[in-house]
C-alpha positions as CSV (number, residue, x, y, z in Angstrom):
1,M,0.0,0.0,0.0
2,N,1.5,3.4,-1.1
3,L,0.7,6.9,-0.2
4,F,-2.2,7.3,-2.6
5,D,-3.7,4.0,-1.5
6,V,-3.9,5.3,2.1
7,L,-5.4,8.6,1.0
8,R,-8.0,6.7,-1.1
9,E,-8.9,4.4,1.7
10,A,-9.3,7.3,4.1
11,I,-11.6,9.2,1.7
12,S,-13.7,6.1,0.8
13,T,-14.2,5.2,4.5
14,H,-14.9,8.8,5.5
15,Q,-11.9,8.7,7.9
16,V,-10.0,11.7,6.6
17,L,-9.5,13.1,10.1
18,S,-7.8,9.8,11.0
19,L,-4.9,10.9,8.9
20,Y,-4.1,13.3,11.7
21,Q,-3.8,10.5,14.3
22,G,-0.9,11.3,16.7
23,L,-0.6,14.9,15.4
24,G,-0.7,16.4,18.9
25,T,1.8,14.0,20.3
26,K,4.1,14.6,17.3
27,N,3.9,18.3,17.7
28,L,4.7,17.9,21.5
29,Q,7.6,15.7,20.6
30,S,9.0,18.2,18.0
31,F,8.7,21.1,20.5
32,I,10.5,19.2,23.2
33,A,13.1,17.9,20.8
34,Q,13.9,21.3,19.4
35,F,14.2,22.7,23.0
36,V,16.5,19.8,24.2
37,Y,18.6,19.9,21.0
38,F,19.2,23.6,21.1
39,Y,20.3,23.7,24.7
40,G,22.2,20.4,24.4
41,Y,24.1,21.7,21.4
42,S,24.8,25.0,23.1
43,Y,26.1,23.2,26.2
44,F,28.4,20.8,24.3
45,K,29.6,23.6,22.1
46,R,30.5,25.8,25.1
47,L,32.1,22.8,26.9
48,Y,34.2,22.0,23.8
49,L,35.5,25.6,23.5
50,E,36.3,25.8,27.2
51,R,38.2,22.5,27.2
52,S,40.0,22.8,23.9
53,G,40.8,26.5,24.1
54,A,39.8,26.9,20.4
55,K,38.1,30.0,19.1
56,R,35.9,28.3,16.6
57,I,34.6,24.8,16.0
58,G,35.8,22.7,13.0
59,T,33.6,20.5,10.8
60,K,34.5,17.2,12.5
61,A,34.0,18.6,16.0
62,N,30.8,20.2,15.0
63,L,29.5,16.8,13.7
64,V,30.4,15.1,17.0
65,I,28.7,17.9,19.1
66,A,25.6,17.7,16.9
67,A,25.5,13.9,17.3
68,A,25.9,14.2,21.1
69,A,23.0,16.7,21.2
70,G,21.0,14.5,19.0
71,A,21.6,11.5,21.2
72,C,20.3,13.5,24.3
73,T,17.3,14.6,22.3
74,A,16.5,11.0,21.2
75,I,16.7,9.7,24.8
76,A,14.5,12.5,26.2
77,T,11.8,12.3,23.5
78,Q,11.8,8.5,22.8
79,P,8.6,7.7,24.8
80,L,6.7,10.4,22.8
81,D,8.2,9.1,19.5
82,T,7.0,5.6,20.3
83,A,3.5,6.8,21.3
84,S,3.3,8.9,18.1
85,S,4.3,5.9,15.9
86,R,1.8,3.6,17.6
87,M,-1.0,6.2,17.1
88,Q,0.0,6.7,13.4
89,T,0.1,2.9,12.7
90,S,-3.2,2.2,14.4
91,A,-6.3,1.4,12.3
92,F,-8.3,4.4,11.2
93,G,-10.4,5.7,14.1
94,K,-8.8,3.4,16.6
95,S,-6.0,5.5,17.9
96,K,-5.7,5.8,21.7
97,G,-4.9,8.9,23.7
98,L,-1.3,9.7,24.6
99,W,-1.5,8.7,28.3
100,K,-3.2,5.4,27.5
101,T,-0.7,4.6,24.7
102,L,2.2,5.3,27.1
103,T,0.8,3.3,30.0
104,E,-0.6,0.2,28.3
105,G,2.7,-1.5,28.2
106,T,5.8,-1.7,30.4
107,W,8.2,1.3,30.9
108,S,10.8,-0.4,28.6
109,D,8.1,-0.6,25.8
110,A,8.1,3.2,25.7
111,F,11.7,3.1,24.7
112,D,11.2,0.7,21.8
113,G,13.5,1.6,18.9
114,L,15.8,3.8,21.1
115,G,18.9,2.1,19.6
116,I,17.8,3.0,16.0
117,S,16.8,6.5,17.1
118,L,20.4,7.0,18.3
119,L,21.7,5.6,15.0
120,L,19.4,8.0,13.2
121,T,21.1,11.0,14.7
122,S,23.4,10.5,11.7
123,N,20.6,11.7,9.5
124,P,21.0,15.5,10.2
125,A,24.8,15.0,10.2
126,I,24.6,13.6,6.7
127,Q,22.1,16.3,5.7
128,Y,24.2,19.3,6.9
129,T,27.4,17.8,5.6
130,V,25.9,17.5,2.1
131,F,24.3,20.9,2.4
132,D,27.6,22.6,3.4
133,Q,29.5,20.9,0.6
134,L,26.9,21.9,-2.0
135,K,26.7,25.4,-0.6
136,Q,30.5,25.9,-0.7
137,R,30.7,24.7,-4.3
138,L,27.8,27.0,-5.4
139,L,29.2,30.0,-3.6
140,K,32.7,29.3,-5.0
141,R,31.2,29.2,-8.5
142,K,29.3,32.5,-7.9
143,Q,32.5,34.1,-6.6
144,N,34.5,33.1,-9.6
145,E,31.8,34.4,-11.9
146,A,31.6,37.7,-10.0
147,G,35.4,38.1,-9.7
148,N,35.5,37.3,-6.0
149,S,33.5,40.4,-5.2
150,L,31.0,38.7,-2.9
151,S,31.3,39.9,0.7
152,S,29.0,37.3,2.4
153,E,28.5,33.6,2.3
154,S,24.8,33.5,1.8
155,L,22.5,31.8,-0.6
156,S,19.4,33.1,-2.3
157,A,16.1,31.8,-0.9
158,F,15.5,29.5,-3.9
159,S,19.1,28.1,-3.8
160,A,18.9,27.5,-0.1
161,F,15.5,25.7,-0.5
162,L,16.8,23.6,-3.4
163,L,20.0,22.6,-1.7
164,G,18.1,21.9,1.5
165,A,15.7,19.6,-0.4
166,I,18.6,17.8,-2.1
167,S,20.6,17.3,1.0
168,K,17.6,16.0,3.0
169,S,16.6,13.7,0.2
170,I,20.0,12.1,0.2
171,A,20.1,11.8,4.0
172,T,16.6,10.3,4.1
173,F,17.3,7.8,1.3
174,L,20.5,6.6,3.1
175,T,18.9,6.2,6.5
176,Y,15.4,5.1,5.5
177,P,15.9,1.4,6.1
178,A,16.6,2.3,9.7
179,I,13.6,4.5,9.8
180,R,11.4,1.7,8.5
181,C,12.8,-0.7,11.1
182,K,12.1,1.7,13.9
183,V,8.5,2.2,12.9
184,M,8.0,-1.5,12.7
185,I,9.5,-2.0,16.1
186,Q,7.4,0.7,17.7
187,A,4.1,-0.2,15.9
188,V,1.6,-2.2,17.9
189,D,-1.5,-4.0,16.7
190,S,-4.0,-3.7,19.5
191,N,-5.9,-6.7,18.2
192,D,-3.1,-9.1,18.9
193,D,-3.8,-11.6,21.7
194,G,-1.4,-12.7,24.3
195,T,0.3,-15.4,22.2
196,K,0.8,-13.0,19.3
197,K,2.1,-10.3,21.6
198,D,4.7,-12.7,23.1
199,R,5.8,-13.7,19.6
200,R,6.0,-10.1,18.5
201,K,8.3,-9.3,21.4
202,S,10.8,-11.7,20.0
203,H,10.8,-9.7,16.7
204,K,11.4,-6.4,18.4
205,T,15.0,-6.4,17.5
206,V,16.8,-4.9,14.5
207,P,18.0,-8.3,13.1
208,G,14.5,-9.7,13.6
209,V,12.8,-6.8,11.8
210,L,15.3,-6.8,9.0
211,Y,14.8,-10.5,8.4
212,A,11.0,-10.2,8.5
213,I,11.1,-7.4,5.9
214,W,13.4,-9.3,3.7
215,R,11.3,-12.5,3.9
216,S,8.0,-10.9,3.2
217,E,8.8,-7.9,0.9
218,G,12.4,-8.3,-0.4
219,I,14.8,-5.3,-0.8
220,A,11.9,-3.0,-1.9
221,G,10.4,-3.5,1.6
222,Y,13.3,-1.5,3.2
223,F,12.1,1.5,1.2
224,K,8.4,1.1,1.6
225,G,6.8,4.5,2.3
226,L,9.9,6.4,1.2
227,D,7.9,8.8,-1.0
228,A,5.7,9.9,2.0
229,Q,8.8,10.3,4.3
230,I,10.6,12.4,1.7
231,L,7.5,14.5,1.1
232,K,7.2,15.2,4.8
233,T,10.8,15.8,5.8
234,V,12.2,17.4,2.7
235,L,9.7,20.2,2.6
236,S,10.1,21.1,6.3
237,S,13.9,20.8,6.2
238,A,14.2,22.8,2.9
239,L,12.1,25.6,4.4
240,L,14.1,25.6,7.6
241,L,17.4,25.9,5.8
242,M,16.0,28.6,3.5
243,I,14.9,30.6,6.5
244,K,18.2,29.9,8.3
245,E,20.2,31.2,5.3
246,K,18.1,34.4,5.0
247,I,18.5,35.1,8.8
248,S,22.2,34.5,8.5
249,A,22.4,36.9,5.5
250,T,20.5,39.5,7.5
251,T,22.8,39.0,10.5
252,W,25.8,39.4,8.3
253,V,24.6,42.7,6.9
254,F,23.8,43.9,10.4
255,I,27.3,43.0,11.6
256,L,29.0,44.8,8.7
257,A,26.8,47.9,9.2
258,T,27.5,47.9,13.0
259,R,31.3,47.5,12.4
260,R,31.3,50.3,9.8
261,Y,29.4,52.6,12.2
262,L,31.8,51.9,15.1
263,L,34.8,52.6,12.8
264,L,33.3,55.9,11.7
265,T,32.5,56.9,15.3
266,R,36.0,56.1,16.4
267,G,37.4,58.1,13.5
268,R,35.3,61.1,14.4
269,L,36.4,60.9,18.1
270,K,40.0,60.8,17.2
271,S,39.7,63.8,14.8
272,A,37.9,65.7,17.5
């Protein structure tokens, strides 16, 4: 079943609103994740600069810091991520509330897929690495065409959106098998009886899920739902990077204007 099959089923069964199952939980998870990641990244960055004595962070150190912040975020938000996946994979109209979803199993069940979530912290690392490489090549080409007259390292809104979409597509494609495994580990069929539930527990491992996908769907099964995932993540990430580039460009102009003003003020004071 692909994306259009799901949409067709929702429309034919008059369950369009069920397409939003888990939306509140997902929004809560995203809010907390952004908060934890921002402060985690700031803390590790400050700690690195204090310990190393460096004035700026290199690419490799930045990737390590980003991965550490991502790991903290994954641990803090894993129960919400699990609950959201269970709500989204429930049958139309049969999704349970957040509290009931979290408390219907054991505490360890709420952290199903944590190992893969930690592995998936490589997704933004791949995305930003590809984005930075494409950005540097594009800016270098523009500088050569303009005779090295550019004073800032900023992209146009369209270029930032395009490079963001490309980099996120590459990161999503490379990590999607892990994403599919995580969803399958977290998904719960509430109609299972005790025997099936015990048997399902034995398959809540990465090797077990990989083997189950291979046996029932083949290689194509590892990329089932890739189109929907790309549509969801690429648009949001591309817009985010576009906004980030425009904010960076505005900040750069503000810094240059402030610096010029201070120099002019200093010159007037000396002449006075």
